[in-house]
The first five atom37 places (N, CA, C, CB, O) and aatype in JSON, in Angstrom:
{
  "aatype": [12, 11, 11, 9, 10, 10, 4, 4, 2, 0, 7, 12, 15, 16, 15, 10, 10, 19, 5, 11, 12, 5, 11, 6, 0, 0, 15, 1, 3, 10, 3, 19, 3, 9, 6, 0, 1, 14, 10, 2, 6, 0, 12, 3, 8, 19, 3, 6, 0, 0, 9, 9, 10, 10, 7, 14, 5, 9, 7, 18, 16, 11, 0, 3, 13, 6, 1, 0, 19, 6, 7, 1, 3, 9, 14, 19, 6, 19, 9, 14, 12, 9, 6, 18, 7, 1, 12, 2, 0, 0, 11, 9, 10, 3, 3, 19, 5, 0, 11, 9, 7],
  "atom_mask": [
    [1, 1, 1, 1, 1],
    [1, 1, 1, 1, 1],
    [1, 1, 1, 1, 1],
    [1, 1, 1, 1, 1],
    [1, 1, 1, 1, 1],
    [1, 1, 1, 1, 1],
    [1, 1, 1, 1, 1],
    [1, 1, 1, 1, 1],
    [1, 1, 1, 1, 1],
    [1, 1, 1, 1, 1],
    [1, 1, 1, 0, 1],
    [1, 1, 1, 1, 1],
    [1, 1, 1, 1, 1],
    [1, 1, 1, 1, 1],
    [1, 1, 1, 1, 1],
    [1, 1, 1, 1, 1],
    [1, 1, 1, 1, 1],
    [1, 1, 1, 1, 1],
    [1, 1, 1, 1, 1],
    [1, 1, 1, 1, 1],
    [1, 1, 1, 1, 1],
    [1, 1, 1, 1, 1],
    [1, 1, 1, 1, 1],
    [1, 1, 1, 1, 1],
    [1, 1, 1, 1, 1],
    [1, 1, 1, 1, 1],
    [1, 1, 1, 1, 1],
    [1, 1, 1, 1, 1],
    [1, 1, 1, 1, 1],
    [1, 1, 1, 1, 1],
    [1, 1, 1, 1, 1],
    [1, 1, 1, 1, 1],
    [1, 1, 1, 1, 1],
    [1, 1, 1, 1, 1],
    [1, 1, 1, 1, 1],
    [1, 1, 1, 1, 1],
    [1, 1, 1, 1, 1],
    [1, 1, 1, 1, 1],
    [1, 1, 1, 1, 1],
    [1, 1, 1, 1, 1],
    [1, 1, 1, 1, 1],
    [1, 1, 1, 1, 1],
    [1, 1, 1, 1, 1],
    [1, 1, 1, 1, 1],
    [1, 1, 1, 1, 1],
    [1, 1, 1, 1, 1],
    [1, 1, 1, 1, 1],
    [1, 1, 1, 1, 1],
    [1, 1, 1, 1, 1],
    [1, 1, 1, 1, 1],
    [1, 1, 1, 1, 1],
    [1, 1, 1, 1, 1],
    [1, 1, 1, 1, 1],
    [1, 1, 1, 1, 1],
    [1, 1, 1, 0, 1],
    [1, 1, 1, 1, 1],
    [1, 1, 1, 1, 1],
    [1, 1, 1, 1, 1],
    [1, 1, 1, 0, 1],
    [1, 1, 1, 1, 1],
    [1, 1, 1, 1, 1],
    [1, 1, 1, 1, 1],
    [1, 1, 1, 1, 1],
    [1, 1, 1, 1, 1],
    [1, 1, 1, 1, 1],
    [1, 1, 1, 1, 1],
    [1, 1, 1, 1, 1],
    [1, 1, 1, 1, 1],
    [1, 1, 1, 1, 1],
    [1, 1, 1, 1, 1],
    [1, 1, 1, 0, 1],
    [1, 1, 1, 1, 1],
    [1, 1, 1, 1, 1],
    [1, 1, 1, 1, 1],
    [1, 1, 1, 1, 1],
    [1, 1, 1, 1, 1],
    [1, 1, 1, 1, 1],
    [1, 1, 1, 1, 1],
    [1, 1, 1, 1, 1],
    [1, 1, 1, 1, 1],
    [1, 1, 1, 1, 1],
    [1, 1, 1, 1, 1],
    [1, 1, 1, 1, 1],
    [1, 1, 1, 1, 1],
    [1, 1, 1, 0, 1],
    [1, 1, 1, 1, 1],
    [1, 1, 1, 1, 1],
    [1, 1, 1, 1, 1],
    [1, 1, 1, 1, 1],
    [1, 1, 1, 1, 1],
    [1, 1, 1, 1, 1],
    [1, 1, 1, 1, 1],
    [1, 1, 1, 1, 1],
    [1, 1, 1, 1, 1],
    [1, 1, 1, 1, 1],
    [1, 1, 1, 1, 1],
    [1, 1, 1, 1, 1],
    [1, 1, 1, 1, 1],
    [1, 1, 1, 1, 1],
    [1, 1, 1, 1, 1],
    [1, 1, 1, 0, 1]
  ],
  "atom_positions": [
    [[261.9, 182.66, -80.78], [262.05, 183.45, -79.57], [260.68, 183.7, -78.97], [262.79, 184.78, -79.86], [259.75, 184.11, -79.66]],
    [[260.57, 183.45, -77.68], [259.31, 183.68, -76.98], [259.34, 185.03, -76.29], [259.03, 182.56, -75.96], [260.34, 185.43, -75.7]],
    [[258.21, 185.74, -76.39], [258.14, 187.05, -75.76], [257.43, 186.96, -74.42], [257.42, 188.06, -76.67], [256.35, 186.38, -74.31]],
    [[258.05, 187.53, -73.41], [257.45, 187.64, -72.09], [257.05, 189.1, -71.93], [258.44, 187.17, -70.94], [257.9, 190.0, -71.96]],
    [[255.77, 189.34, -71.77], [255.25, 190.7, -71.63], [254.92, 190.97, -70.18], [254.01, 190.91, -72.53], [254.05, 190.32, -69.59]],
    [[255.62, 191.95, -69.59], [255.33, 192.38, -68.22], [254.54, 193.67, -68.28], [256.64, 192.56, -67.4], [254.84, 194.56, -69.07]],
    [[253.53, 193.77, -67.43], [252.69, 194.96, -67.42], [252.57, 195.49, -65.99], [251.29, 194.66, -68.0], [252.45, 194.72, -65.04]],
    [[252.62, 196.81, -65.87], [252.33, 197.44, -64.58], [251.67, 198.79, -64.87], [253.64, 197.63, -63.71], [251.35, 199.09, -66.02]],
    [[251.46, 199.57, -63.86], [250.76, 200.84, -64.05], [251.45, 201.74, -65.07], [250.63, 201.58, -62.74], [250.83, 202.16, -66.05]],
    [[252.71, 202.03, -64.85], [253.42, 202.95, -65.72], [254.6, 202.31, -66.44], [253.9, 204.12, -64.93], [255.22, 202.96, -67.29]],
    [[254.93, 201.07, -66.13], [256.05, 200.4, -66.77], [257.4, 200.75, -66.16], [0.0, 0.0, 0.0], [258.44, 200.31, -66.64]],
    [[257.37, 201.54, -65.09], [258.63, 201.98, -64.47], [259.24, 200.87, -63.59], [258.4, 203.24, -63.62], [260.39, 200.48, -63.8]],
    [[258.48, 200.38, -62.64], [259.04, 199.38, -61.73], [259.3, 198.06, -62.46], [258.09, 199.13, -60.55], [260.26, 197.36, -62.13]],
    [[258.48, 197.73, -63.42], [258.74, 196.49, -64.15], [259.95, 196.62, -65.06], [257.52, 196.1, -64.97], [260.55, 195.61, -65.42]],
    [[260.33, 197.83, -65.43], [261.53, 198.0, -66.25], [262.76, 197.49, -65.52], [261.71, 199.48, -66.63], [263.62, 196.85, -66.12]],
    [[262.84, 197.76, -64.24], [263.96, 197.25, -63.43], [263.91, 195.73, -63.38], [263.93, 197.85, -62.0], [264.93, 195.06, -63.51]],
    [[262.71, 195.19, -63.19], [262.57, 193.73, -63.15], [262.94, 193.12, -64.49], [261.13, 193.35, -62.77], [263.57, 192.06, -64.54]],
    [[262.57, 193.77, -65.57], [262.91, 193.28, -66.9], [264.43, 193.18, -67.05], [262.33, 194.2, -67.99], [264.94, 192.19, -67.57]],
    [[265.13, 194.2, -66.61], [266.6, 194.17, -66.71], [267.16, 192.96, -65.96], [267.21, 195.47, -66.16], [268.05, 192.27, -66.46]],
    [[266.65, 192.72, -64.78], [267.14, 191.57, -64.0], [266.76, 190.25, -64.66], [266.59, 191.63, -62.56], [267.54, 189.3, -64.67]],
    [[265.55, 190.19, -65.21], [265.12, 188.96, -65.89], [265.94, 188.72, -67.16], [263.62, 189.03, -66.23], [266.27, 187.58, -67.47]],
    [[266.26, 189.78, -67.88], [267.07, 189.62, -69.09], [268.45, 189.07, -68.74], [267.2, 190.96, -69.83], [268.98, 188.2, -69.43]],
    [[269.02, 189.58, -67.67], [270.34, 189.11, -67.23], [270.26, 187.64, -66.82], [270.86, 189.97, -66.05], [271.13, 186.85, -67.17]],
    [[269.2, 187.28, -66.08], [269.02, 185.89, -65.65], [268.78, 184.99, -66.86], [267.84, 185.78, -64.67], [269.33, 183.89, -66.93]],
    [[267.96, 185.45, -67.8], [267.68, 184.65, -69.01], [268.96, 184.42, -69.81], [266.62, 185.35, -69.89], [269.18, 183.33, -70.35]],
    [[269.8, 185.44, -69.9], [271.07, 185.29, -70.62], [271.96, 184.27, -69.93], [271.8, 186.64, -70.73], [272.63, 183.48, -70.6]],
    [[271.97, 184.27, -68.6], [272.8, 183.3, -67.87], [272.29, 181.88, -68.06], [272.84, 183.65, -66.38], [273.05, 180.92, -67.92]],
    [[271.01, 181.74, -68.37], [270.41, 180.42, -68.62], [270.4, 180.07, -70.11], [268.99, 180.37, -68.07], [269.97, 178.98, -70.49]],
    [[270.86, 181.0, -70.94], [270.86, 180.82, -72.39], [269.45, 180.58, -72.92], [271.78, 179.67, -72.78], [269.24, 179.73, -73.78]],
    [[268.48, 181.32, -72.38], [267.09, 181.21, -72.83], [266.85, 182.12, -74.03], [266.12, 181.57, -71.68], [267.36, 183.24, -74.08]],
    [[266.08, 181.63, -74.98], [265.73, 182.4, -76.17], [264.41, 183.13, -75.92], [265.64, 181.48, -77.43], [263.36, 182.73, -76.42]],
    [[264.49, 184.21, -75.15], [263.29, 184.97, -74.8], [263.53, 186.46, -75.02], [262.89, 184.7, -73.34], [264.65, 186.96, -74.94]],
    [[262.45, 187.14, -75.3], [262.44, 188.6, -75.4], [261.54, 189.08, -74.27], [261.93, 189.11, -76.83], [260.36, 188.72, -74.22]],
    [[262.08, 189.87, -73.38], [261.32, 190.3, -72.21], [261.09, 191.81, -72.33], [262.08, 189.95, -70.87], [262.03, 192.58, -72.52]],
    [[259.82, 192.2, -72.22], [259.46, 193.59, -72.46], [258.48, 194.06, -71.4], [258.86, 193.76, -73.87], [257.6, 193.3, -70.99]],
    [[258.62, 195.3, -70.96], [257.67, 195.9, -70.01], [256.82, 196.93, -70.74], [258.42, 196.55, -68.8], [257.33, 197.71, -71.55]],
    [[255.55, 196.92, -70.45], [254.62, 197.89, -71.03], [253.72, 198.43, -69.94], [253.78, 197.27, -72.17], [253.32, 197.68, -69.05]],
    [[253.4, 199.7, -70.0], [252.41, 200.23, -69.06], [251.03, 199.69, -69.42], [252.41, 201.78, -69.07], [250.77, 199.29, -70.56]],
    [[250.17, 199.68, -68.45], [248.83, 199.12, -68.62], [248.09, 199.71, -69.81], [248.02, 199.34, -67.36], [247.4, 198.99, -70.54]],
    [[248.24, 201.01, -70.02], [247.48, 201.64, -71.12], [247.99, 201.25, -72.5], [247.54, 203.13, -70.97], [247.34, 201.56, -73.5]],
    [[249.15, 200.57, -72.59], [249.67, 200.11, -73.88], [249.64, 198.6, -74.02], [251.09, 200.61, -74.07], [249.66, 198.07, -75.14]],
    [[249.59, 197.91, -72.92], [249.81, 196.46, -72.91], [248.81, 195.7, -73.78], [249.73, 195.94, -71.5], [249.18, 194.75, -74.47]],
    [[247.55, 196.11, -73.75], [246.53, 195.37, -74.53], [246.84, 195.36, -76.02], [245.15, 195.99, -74.3], [246.43, 194.44, -76.73]],
    [[247.57, 196.36, -76.49], [247.94, 196.41, -77.91], [249.03, 195.41, -78.26], [248.39, 197.81, -78.29], [249.33, 195.21, -79.44]],
    [[249.63, 194.77, -77.25], [250.76, 193.88, -77.49], [250.53, 192.45, -77.02], [251.98, 194.43, -76.82], [251.45, 191.64, -77.05]],
    [[249.33, 192.13, -76.59], [249.08, 190.78, -76.06], [249.25, 189.69, -77.11], [247.68, 190.71, -75.48], [249.65, 188.57, -76.77]],
    [[248.97, 190.0, -78.36], [249.09, 188.98, -79.4], [250.53, 188.56, -79.66], [248.48, 189.48, -80.68], [250.78, 187.48, -80.19]],
    [[251.47, 189.39, -79.29], [252.89, 189.1, -79.5], [253.45, 188.22, -78.38], [253.69, 190.4, -79.6], [254.55, 187.67, -78.51]],
    [[252.72, 188.09, -77.28], [253.27, 187.47, -76.08], [253.09, 185.96, -76.04], [252.64, 188.07, -74.87], [252.09, 185.42, -76.52]],
    [[254.09, 185.29, -75.46], [253.95, 183.86, -75.14], [253.37, 183.71, -73.74], [255.33, 183.13, -75.23], [252.75, 182.7, -73.42]],
    [[253.58, 184.74, -72.92], [253.02, 184.79, -71.56], [252.93, 186.26, -71.16], [253.9, 183.97, -70.54], [253.75, 187.08, -71.55]],
    [[251.91, 186.56, -70.38], [251.72, 187.92, -69.87], [251.85, 187.87, -68.36], [250.32, 188.51, -70.3], [251.15, 187.11, -67.69]],
    [[252.75, 188.69, -67.84], [252.95, 188.78, -66.4], [252.48, 190.16, -65.94], [254.44, 188.54, -66.0], [252.91, 191.18, -66.46]],
    [[251.59, 190.16, -64.96], [251.06, 191.41, -64.43], [251.72, 191.73, -63.11], [249.52, 191.34, -64.27], [251.89, 190.85, -62.26]],
    [[252.09, 193.0, -62.93], [252.57, 193.43, -61.62], [251.46, 193.25, -60.61], [0.0, 0.0, 0.0], [250.28, 193.38, -60.95]],
    [[251.81, 192.95, -59.36], [250.77, 192.69, -58.36], [249.82, 193.88, -58.16], [251.41, 192.34, -57.03], [248.67, 193.69, -57.78]],
    [[250.31, 195.08, -58.41], [249.46, 196.27, -58.23], [248.35, 196.36, -59.28], [250.31, 197.51, -58.29], [247.4, 197.11, -59.09]],
    [[248.46, 195.6, -60.36], [247.38, 195.6, -61.37], [246.8, 194.19, -61.54], [247.92, 196.11, -62.73], [246.21, 193.88, -62.57]],
    [[246.97, 193.38, -60.53], [246.41, 192.02, -60.57], [244.92, 192.02, -60.82], [0.0, 0.0, 0.0], [244.37, 191.05, -61.34]],
    [[244.26, 193.1, -60.44], [242.82, 193.2, -60.65], [242.42, 193.2, -62.13], [242.29, 194.45, -59.98], [241.25, 193.04, -62.45]],
    [[243.4, 193.38, -63.03], [243.1, 193.4, -64.47], [243.27, 192.02, -65.12], [244.0, 194.4, -65.17], [243.1, 191.88, -66.33]],
    [[243.59, 191.02, -64.32], [243.86, 189.68, -64.89], [242.7, 189.19, -65.75], [244.13, 188.67, -63.77], [242.94, 188.67, -66.85]],
    [[241.49, 189.33, -65.29], [240.33, 188.85, -66.07], [240.23, 189.58, -67.41], [239.03, 189.05, -65.27], [239.86, 188.98, -68.42]],
    [[240.56, 190.86, -67.44], [240.54, 191.62, -68.7], [241.55, 191.05, -69.7], [240.83, 193.11, -68.43], [241.25, 190.88, -70.88]],
    [[242.75, 190.75, -69.19], [243.78, 190.19, -70.07], [243.39, 188.78, -70.52], [245.14, 190.15, -69.36], [243.62, 188.41, -71.67]],
    [[242.81, 188.0, -69.62], [242.39, 186.65, -70.0], [241.34, 186.71, -71.1], [241.84, 185.89, -68.78], [241.35, 185.88, -72.01]],
    [[240.43, 187.67, -71.01], [239.42, 187.83, -72.08], [240.1, 188.23, -73.39], [238.36, 188.89, -71.67], [239.69, 187.79, -74.47]],
    [[241.11, 189.06, -73.29], [241.8, 189.55, -74.5], [242.54, 188.43, -75.23], [242.79, 190.66, -74.12], [242.72, 188.51, -76.45]],
    [[242.96, 187.39, -74.51], [243.7, 186.29, -75.15], [242.89, 185.0, -75.18], [245.03, 186.05, -74.41], [243.42, 183.92, -75.45]],
    [[241.61, 185.12, -74.9], [240.74, 183.94, -74.85], [240.83, 183.13, -76.14], [239.28, 184.36, -74.59], [240.8, 183.68, -77.24]],
    [[240.95, 181.81, -75.99], [241.04, 180.93, -77.14], [242.45, 180.72, -77.65], [0.0, 0.0, 0.0], [242.69, 179.9, -78.54]],
    [[243.38, 181.47, -77.09], [244.78, 181.32, -77.49], [245.56, 180.79, -76.29], [245.38, 182.68, -78.0], [245.16, 180.99, -75.14]],
    [[246.65, 180.14, -76.55], [247.45, 179.54, -75.49], [248.45, 180.57, -74.96], [248.19, 178.26, -76.0], [249.67, 180.42, -75.12]],
    [[247.92, 181.6, -74.33], [248.76, 182.66, -73.76], [248.39, 182.79, -72.28], [248.55, 184.03, -74.53], [247.38, 183.4, -71.94]],
    [[249.22, 182.21, -71.4], [248.91, 182.32, -69.97], [249.01, 183.77, -69.49], [249.85, 181.44, -69.15], [249.84, 184.54, -69.96]],
    [[248.16, 184.1, -68.54], [248.19, 185.41, -67.88], [248.39, 185.14, -66.39], [246.87, 186.25, -68.15], [247.57, 184.47, -65.76]],
    [[249.46, 185.66, -65.84], [249.8, 185.41, -64.44], [250.06, 186.73, -63.72], [251.03, 184.49, -64.33], [250.57, 187.69, -64.31]],
    [[249.71, 186.76, -62.47], [250.06, 187.9, -61.61], [251.34, 187.51, -60.87], [248.89, 188.26, -60.59], [251.4, 186.46, -60.23]],
    [[252.35, 188.35, -60.97], [253.62, 188.09, -60.28], [253.35, 188.18, -58.78], [254.74, 189.11, -60.73], [252.81, 189.17, -58.3]],
    [[253.73, 187.14, -58.02], [253.51, 187.2, -56.57], [254.19, 188.43, -55.95], [254.03, 185.92, -55.9], [255.32, 188.77, -56.3]],
    [[253.48, 189.07, -55.04], [253.97, 190.3, -54.42], [255.38, 190.13, -53.83], [253.01, 190.74, -53.33], [256.23, 191.01, -53.98]],
    [[255.63, 189.02, -53.18], [256.93, 188.84, -52.53], [258.05, 188.74, -53.57], [256.92, 187.58, -51.64], [259.13, 189.29, -53.36]],
    [[257.8, 188.06, -54.68], [258.83, 187.94, -55.72], [259.01, 189.26, -56.45], [258.45, 186.83, -56.73], [260.12, 189.61, -56.84]],
    [[257.93, 189.98, -56.63], [258.01, 191.29, -57.29], [258.78, 192.26, -56.41], [256.59, 191.84, -57.6], [259.65, 192.98, -56.88]],
    [[258.45, 192.28, -55.14], [259.12, 193.2, -54.21], [260.6, 192.91, -54.08], [0.0, 0.0, 0.0], [261.4, 193.83, -53.92]],
    [[260.96, 191.67, -54.15], [262.37, 191.28, -54.05], [263.08, 191.35, -55.4], [262.49, 189.86, -53.48], [264.29, 191.17, -55.49]],
    [[262.3, 191.61, -56.47], [262.85, 191.6, -57.83], [263.55, 190.27, -58.08], [263.83, 192.79, -58.04], [264.66, 190.23, -58.61]],
    [[262.89, 189.19, -57.68], [263.46, 187.85, -57.77], [263.31, 187.3, -59.19], [262.79, 186.91, -56.75], [262.44, 186.48, -59.46]],
    [[264.17, 187.77, -60.06], [264.1, 187.39, -61.47], [264.25, 185.89, -61.66], [265.18, 188.11, -62.25], [263.59, 185.31, -62.53]],
    [[265.09, 185.25, -60.87], [265.31, 183.8, -61.02], [264.02, 183.03, -60.75], [266.42, 183.33, -60.06], [263.66, 182.16, -61.54]],
    [[263.35, 183.34, -59.68], [262.1, 182.64, -59.33], [261.01, 182.92, -60.37], [261.62, 183.07, -57.92], [260.28, 182.02, -60.77]],
    [[260.92, 184.16, -60.79], [259.9, 184.52, -61.79], [260.17, 183.79, -63.11], [259.88, 186.06, -62.02], [259.23, 183.32, -63.75]],
    [[261.43, 183.7, -63.51], [261.76, 182.95, -64.73], [261.51, 181.46, -64.55], [263.22, 183.19, -65.14], [261.1, 180.78, -65.49]],
    [[261.76, 180.94, -63.35], [261.43, 179.53, -63.07], [259.94, 179.3, -63.33], [261.8, 179.14, -61.6], [259.55, 178.33, -63.98]],
    [[259.12, 180.19, -62.81], [257.67, 180.07, -62.98], [257.27, 180.19, -64.45], [256.95, 181.14, -62.15], [256.4, 179.46, -64.92]],
    [[257.9, 181.11, -65.17], [257.61, 181.29, -66.6], [257.97, 180.01, -67.36], [258.39, 182.5, -67.17], [257.19, 179.54, -68.18]],
    [[259.14, 179.46, -67.08], [259.57, 178.24, -67.77], [258.62, 177.09, -67.49], [260.99, 177.86, -67.36], [258.36, 176.26, -68.37]],
    [[258.09, 177.03, -66.28], [257.13, 175.99, -65.94], [255.84, 176.13, -66.76], [256.81, 176.02, -64.44], [255.18, 175.14, -67.06]],
    [[255.5, 177.37, -67.1], [254.26, 177.63, -67.86], [254.42, 177.47, -69.36], [253.77, 179.01, -67.56], [253.56, 176.91, -70.03]],
    [[255.54, 177.99, -69.89], [255.67, 178.01, -71.36], [256.86, 177.21, -71.88], [255.8, 179.44, -71.83], [257.07, 177.12, -73.09]],
    [[257.62, 176.64, -70.99], [258.76, 175.82, -71.41], [260.0, 176.58, -71.7], [0.0, 0.0, 0.0], [261.02, 175.99, -72.05]]
  ]
}
């Protein structure tokens, strides 16, 4: 099972996105665990992730996350604002699958 770690300021808005992504992943029969963490906790969980998705509001932290996973095959991506705003779980999962299979 691959873990998708979503991070935002407080983990509130990404929690809704996680629910939609979990529903979409189930409809695709994907073996993934999708979890939202607030920024102040996320760094403690990067080693568990197959991919790290950052909310657009914390995109400025991408370099910090990339340094935290340097040398490991853990992509760090900022969710595009338009997909995040629309809570477009299908498109976001398409992008995740393109990155991690």
